C-alpha positions in Angstrom: 179.4 141.1 184.6 181.6 138.7 182.7 184.9 140.9 183.6 184.0 140.5 187.4 183.3 137.2 186.7 187.1 136.5 185.0 188.3 138.4 188.2 186.3 136.0 190.6 187.6 133.1 189.0 191.6 134.4 188.5 191.3 135.5 192.6 189.9 132.0 192.9 193.2 130.8 191.6 195.5 133.2 193.1 194.2 131.6 196.3 194.6 127.6 195.3 197.9 128.7 193.7 199.2 130.5 197.0 198.4 127.4 199.1 200.0 125.0 196.2 203.4 126.6 196.3 203.1 126.7 199.9 202.9 122.7 199.9 205.7 122.9 197.8 207.4 125.1 200.5 206.4 122.7 202.9 207.9 119.4 200.9 211.0 121.0 199.8 212.3 121.4 203.7 211.2 118.5 205.2 214.0 116.4 204.2 212.1 114.7 201.3 212.2 110.6 203.0 210.7 110.0 199.4 213.3 111.9 197.3 216.4 111.3 199.0 217.4 108.2 198.7 220.4 106.5 200.9 224.1 107.8 199.6 224.8 103.8 199.6 221.7 103.0 197.0 223.3 106.5 194.9 226.2 104.9 194.7 225.6 101.3 193.3 223.3 103.0 190.7 226.7 105.4 189.9 228.1 102.2 189.4 226.1 100.2 187.6 225.8 103.3 185.0 229.6 103.5 184.3 232.3 101.1 183.8 235.5 101.0 181.3 233.0 100.0 178.9 231.8 103.6 178.8 228.7 105.5 181.0 225.0 105.5 180.7 223.3 108.9 181.2 219.9 108.8 182.4 217.5 111.9 183.3 213.7 111.9 184.5 211.6 114.9 184.6 207.7 114.9 186.1 206.5 118.5 185.9 202.8 119.0 186.9 201.6 122.8 184.7 198.9 124.6 184.9 198.1 127.5 182.8 195.2 130.0 183.0 195.2 132.8 180.6 192.0 134.9 179.3 190.4 134.1 176.5 191.8 130.4 176.3 190.4 127.4 178.6 192.2 126.5 181.3 195.5 124.4 180.4 196.5 121.3 183.0 199.1 119.0 181.6 201.9 116.5 183.4 204.2 115.2 181.0 206.9 112.8 182.2 210.2 113.0 180.3 212.9 110.6 179.7 216.4 111.2 178.7 218.7 107.5 178.5 222.5 107.8 176.6 225.0 106.3 176.3 228.6 108.1 176.2 231.3 105.8 174.8 234.9 105.6 175.9 237.6 107.9 174.7 239.6 105.8 171.9 242.7 107.5 170.4 241.1 110.8 171.1 237.5 109.6 170.0 234.3 109.2 171.8 231.1 109.1 170.6 227.0 109.8 172.4 223.8 109.1 171.7 220.8 110.1 173.8 217.2 109.4 172.9 214.5 111.6 174.5 210.4 110.8 174.9 208.2 113.1 176.4 204.3 112.0 177.3 201.8 113.1 179.4 200.8 110.3 182.6 197.1 111.3 183.3 196.2 114.7 182.2 196.5 116.6 178.6 194.2 119.5 178.3 196.3 121.6 177.0 197.9 123.1 173.9 201.5 121.3 172.7 201.3 123.4 169.6 200.7 120.2 167.8 197.9 118.4 168.9 195.2 120.3 167.7 193.8 121.7 171.1 194.0 125.4 170.0 190.9 126.8 172.6 193.1 126.1 175.4 196.2 128.1 176.7 199.6 126.6 175.5 201.7 123.8 177.5 204.5 123.2 174.7 205.7 120.2 175.3 204.2 117.9 172.9 204.0 113.6 173.0 207.4 112.9 171.1 210.5 110.9 171.0 213.3 111.5 169.3 217.3 111.8 168.6 217.9 114.1 171.5 221.8 114.2 170.9 223.9 111.9 168.6 227.4 113.4 168.3 231.4 112.5 167.9 234.4 114.0 169.1 237.9 114.3 168.7 240.1 116.1 171.2 243.8 114.9 170.5 245.1 118.4 169.5 245.5 120.1 172.8 243.1 122.3 174.1 241.1 121.8 171.4 237.7 119.8 170.9 236.0 119.3 167.4 232.7 117.7 167.9 230.2 117.1 164.8 226.5 115.8 164.6 223.4 116.8 166.9 224.3 118.9 170.2 223.8 121.2 172.7 225.5 124.8 172.2 225.2 127.0 174.9 226.9 130.6 174.4 227.0 132.9 177.6 224.2 133.3 179.3 222.4 131.4 176.5 220.1 135.0 175.6 221.4 134.2 171.9 222.0 130.7 171.5 221.2 127.8 174.0 219.3 124.5 174.5 215.6 125.8 176.7 216.3 123.0 179.5 213.3 124.4 180.9 211.0 122.7 178.1 210.3 119.1 178.3 211.9 118.5 175.1 215.1 120.5 174.2 216.6 122.1 171.6 219.9 121.1 170.1 221.3 121.8 166.9 223.0 119.7 163.9 226.5 121.6 163.9 229.9 120.4 163.6 231.9 122.8 166.8 235.1 123.6 167.8 236.4 124.7 171.2 239.7 125.7 171.8 242.0 127.0 174.8 245.3 127.5 174.0 246.0 130.6 175.0 245.7 131.4 178.8 242.6 132.9 180.3 241.1 133.1 176.1 238.9 131.0 174.4 237.4 130.2 171.1 234.1 128.5 170.1 233.3 128.3 166.6 230.1 126.3 164.8 228.1 126.1 161.8 224.9 124.5 162.2 222.6 123.7 159.3 219.6 122.3 161.5 217.7 122.9 164.3 215.5 120.2 166.4 213.3 122.6 168.4 211.5 122.1 171.3 208.7 120.9 169.5 209.9 118.2 168.0 210.4 120.3 165.0 213.1 120.4 162.3 214.6 123.9 161.1 217.3 124.3 158.2 219.6 127.0 158.5 223.2 127.7 157.0 224.4 129.9 160.1 227.9 129.8 161.1 228.6 131.0 164.6 231.6 132.5 166.7 231.5 133.6 170.2 235.6 134.6 171.8 236.1 135.0 175.3 238.8 136.2 177.2 238.8 136.1 181.8 240.2 138.9 183.2 241.1 137.5 186.5 239.1 138.7 189.8 237.4 140.8 187.6 234.8 139.5 185.2 234.8 138.0 181.6 234.6 139.6 178.0 232.6 138.3 175.3 232.7 139.3 171.4 230.2 137.5 169.3 228.7 137.0 165.8 225.5 134.8 165.0 224.6 134.7 160.8 221.7 133.1 160.9 220.9 132.4 157.3 217.1 130.3 157.2 217.1 127.6 154.3 213.1 127.1 154.9 210.8 129.6 154.7 208.4 128.0 155.9 209.7 128.1 159.1 211.4 130.9 159.6 208.8 133.4 160.2 206.6 135.9 158.4 207.8 137.0 156.4 209.2 134.0 155.1 212.7 133.9 155.8 212.1 137.2 158.2 214.0 135.3 161.4 217.5 135.6 159.0 220.0 137.9 160.5 223.3 138.7 161.7 224.2 139.7 165.3 227.4 141.3 166.3 228.0 141.9 169.8 229.9 142.7 173.4 229.0 141.2 176.7 231.2 142.0 179.9 229.9 139.9 183.2 231.9 139.7 186.4 232.1 140.2 190.4 234.1 141.9 192.7 235.0 142.0 196.3 234.2 145.0 197.6 234.0 143.9 201.2 234.3 141.2 203.7 231.1 138.9 202.8 229.9 141.6 200.1 230.5 141.1 196.4 229.2 143.5 193.9 227.9 141.9 190.6 227.4 143.2 186.7 226.8 142.7 183.9 226.8 145.1 180.1 225.7 143.8 177.1 225.2 145.4 174.1 224.8 143.7 169.9 223.2 145.5 167.0 221.1 143.4 164.7 220.5 143.4 160.6 219.0 141.8 157.8 221.2 139.3 156.7 220.6 136.6 153.5 217.1 136.6 151.8 215.5 138.4 154.7 213.3 141.1 152.6 213.9 143.9 155.6 216.0 146.1 156.0 216.5 147.0 159.8 219.3 148.1 162.4 218.2 147.1 165.7 220.4 147.4 169.0 219.8 145.3 172.1 221.5 146.6 175.6 221.1 144.8 178.7 222.9 146.0 182.6 222.4 144.8 185.5 223.9 145.5 189.0 223.9 144.0 192.4 225.2 142.7 195.3 226.4 139.0 196.8 226.4 138.5 200.7 227.5 134.1 200.6 227.0 134.2 204.5 228.7 130.9 204.4 228.2 130.5 208.1 224.4 131.0 208.2 221.2 129.4 207.6 220.1 132.1 205.2 222.9 131.7 202.1 224.1 133.4 199.2 221.8 136.8 199.9 221.5 138.6 196.2 219.8 141.5 195.2 220.2 142.9 191.3 218.1 145.5 189.3 218.3 145.2 185.2 217.2 147.0 182.5 217.1 144.9 178.7 216.2 146.9 175.8 215.6 144.4 172.3 215.1 147.6 169.9 213.0 147.9 166.6 213.8 149.2 163.6 211.5 149.8 160.1 209.1 148.2 162.2 211.3 144.8 162.6 212.3 144.5 166.3 215.6 142.5 167.4 215.0 138.8 168.0 216.8 135.7 169.4 215.4 132.6 167.6 218.0 130.3 169.2 218.4 131.9 172.7 216.5 129.9 176.3 213.8 132.6 176.2 212.1 131.3 178.6 214.7 132.8 181.1 214.4 136.3 179.8 211.2 138.2 179.7 209.4 136.4 182.5 208.7 133.1 183.2 204.9 133.3 181.4 206.2 133.2 178.4 204.3 136.3 176.5 207.6 137.6 175.3 208.8 134.6 173.9 209.2 137.1 170.1 209.8 140.0 171.0 206.9 142.5 169.8 207.1 144.6 166.6 207.6 147.5 168.6 210.4 146.7 170.3 210.7 145.6 174.1 211.8 147.6 177.0 212.2 145.0 180.4 213.2 146.7 183.6 213.3 143.9 186.5 214.6 143.4 189.7 215.9 139.7 191.5 216.0 139.2 195.4 217.5 135.0 195.7 218.9 133.5 198.7 219.6 130.1 199.6 216.7 129.1 203.3 218.1 126.3 204.7 218.9 124.3 201.5 215.6 125.9 199.5 216.7 128.4 196.8 214.7 130.7 196.6 214.3 133.3 193.6 211.7 136.3 192.9 211.7 138.4 190.0 209.6 141.5 189.4 209.2 142.7 185.5 207.9 146.2 184.3 207.2 145.9 180.8 206.9 148.3 177.6 207.1 149.3 174.4 211.0 150.3 172.8 208.5 152.4 170.5 205.5 154.0 170.8 205.1 154.2 174.6 203.3 151.5 175.0 202.4 149.9 178.4 202.4 146.7 178.4 201.8 145.3 181.9 203.9 143.2 185.1 205.1 140.2 186.2 205.9 138.4 189.6 207.8 134.7 188.8 208.7 132.9 192.0 210.7 129.6 192.2 211.8 127.6 195.1 214.5 124.6 194.6 215.6 121.7 196.7 218.4 119.0 195.3 218.1 116.1 197.7 222.1 115.1 196.9 223.6 115.1 193.5 220.7 113.5 191.8 217.4 114.8 192.7 215.5 118.0 192.5 212.4 119.4 193.9 211.1 122.1 192.3 208.0 124.8 192.1 207.4 127.5 190.3 204.8 130.2 189.9 204.2 133.4 186.9 201.5 136.1 187.0 202.2 138.6 184.2 199.6 141.5 184.1 198.3 142.3 180.5 198.2 146.4 179.7 198.3 147.1 176.3 199.5 143.3 175.3 198.4 140.0 175.3 196.0 138.9 178.0 196.9 138.3 181.5 198.1 134.9 181.9 199.1 132.6 185.4 201.2 129.5 185.9 201.9 127.1 188.0 204.5 124.5 188.1 205.9 121.4 190.2 208.4 119.2 189.3 210.8 116.5 190.0 214.3 115.3 188.5 216.5 112.5 188.8 219.0 112.7 186.7 222.3 110.3 186.9 
């Protein structure tokens, strides 16, 4: 009887979610009178925020998030996030940037933020916090070279291994020294040394980690990246279980590109391989592999109401060895393995994700539909399936309205989970 009641409740939410999603679509396609400020007003705001004295950066995002997860109380939250920064003008090749970031719920805080102690609720990982999000000094007098030190974003390739986790209200940033050099034609070299990570829950994780990412671009074909990431966690309390369990060496290659195959038709392709082994104080002994293959087609249809139609099929494998799985602790993992966030940390038996993506732009609304089928890499367990959908509408350069939905149907891993988001962002 309990199971039937649960299914009935979830069916009720599915109907409600469909109505909310339909309402969001109506808002997205209605023209957004309240959001689309007059161009002259935007220009005045832009002029007021920049001048010979530098530039003020402003980003305000309000989000409603609803989470249902079997075994936990339903979570509802409406955090609003403010980022306010100041970028100095350049002086003798030097430039500085400082940015404050603050997040707090407005009316609803019935959720587990991971810091508020409300563990009876499902997780919405957006704690009420204020912090220095970025604070860096750069130097670019050397031709085609940028040197930057301090707290900053680091984004490599598709952010699978190193990224900012921009979906959450509080970003992931790094206390680091970074170097970017583009002095050799189509070749670029990124290098970094990280000594601290400021996480999405506003926590500090200490490490001593050099990163290298090298890329060569082949015109009209794609780009080839080669990378090495040596993660050495200093604090056993923050680095996973067992202590230092996330310290690893990862070496990999990634090719990503597209090529025209006919008028108004492009072939899309990505192939990536990496190997990860234990490093420094990691007590494990493992060598796990990673594969990611993507193939698809894109039809730009520039003169149509239906534009940028794309279809992709992909297969991502995070392997396992000696009971230790391939992990990406610094990656923007929300963008991979389903938006319900059930695979932010790879299961011990690894993960195989076979998924398909349909995307298009319909009358100015970007539509993304994704279906995942999950399995263990070792042992044959069926981890379940997930359906994700997102609608995005931009109003000029500064305003974005977005609705998203995720439905994870569990099998032999975790529990059924549904999530819905509706958010608005203003960025100057």
